[in-house]
C-alpha positions in Angstrom: 45.0 100.8 103.6 41.9 102.9 104.4 41.4 100.9 107.7 44.9 101.5 108.8 44.5 105.2 108.2 41.3 105.3 110.2 43.0 103.4 113.0 45.9 105.8 113.0 43.6 108.8 113.1 41.6 107.3 115.9 44.8 106.7 117.9 45.9 110.2 117.3 42.6 111.6 118.5 42.9 109.6 121.7 46.5 110.7 122.2 45.5 114.4 121.7 42.8 114.0 124.4 45.2 112.3 126.7 47.8 115.1 126.2 45.2 117.8 126.9 44.1 115.9 130.1 47.7 115.6 131.3 48.4 119.2 130.5 45.4 120.2 132.7 46.6 118.0 135.5 50.1 119.4 135.4 48.8 123.0 135.3 46.5 122.2 138.3 49.4 120.7 140.2 51.6 123.7 139.4 49.0 126.0 140.8 48.6 123.9 143.9 52.4 123.9 144.4 52.5 127.7 144.2 49.8 127.9 146.8 51.5 125.5 149.1 54.8 127.4 148.8 53.0 130.7 149.7 51.4 128.9 152.7 54.8 127.7 153.8 56.3 131.1 153.5 53.4 132.6 155.6 53.9 129.9 158.3 57.6 130.5 158.4 57.0 134.2 158.8 54.5 133.5 161.6 57.0 131.3 163.4 59.7 133.9 163.1 57.4 136.5 164.6 56.4 134.2 167.4 59.9 133.1 168.3 60.9 136.2 170.3 57.7 136.1 172.3 58.3 132.5 173.2 62.0 133.1 173.9 63.0 130.4 171.4 65.8 130.7 169.0 64.6 129.7 165.5 67.3 128.5 163.1 67.4 126.7 159.8 70.2 124.5 161.0 69.6 120.8 161.5 69.9 119.4 165.0 73.3 118.0 166.0 72.3 114.4 165.7 71.9 114.8 161.9 
């Protein structure tokens, strides 16, 4: 009985470590996602600002072949 309890406690400790590592990974990915979204928004703004200078019409509509 004591061996089973020790085994369960060991498994629980490994699971806690794994959950903490996964949580750090998810938090890091969330931060990266937010940064990438900001970058995309900045690039979209730059394209909108450049479009009149280039004489191009920028739309969010897909091309006709879609």
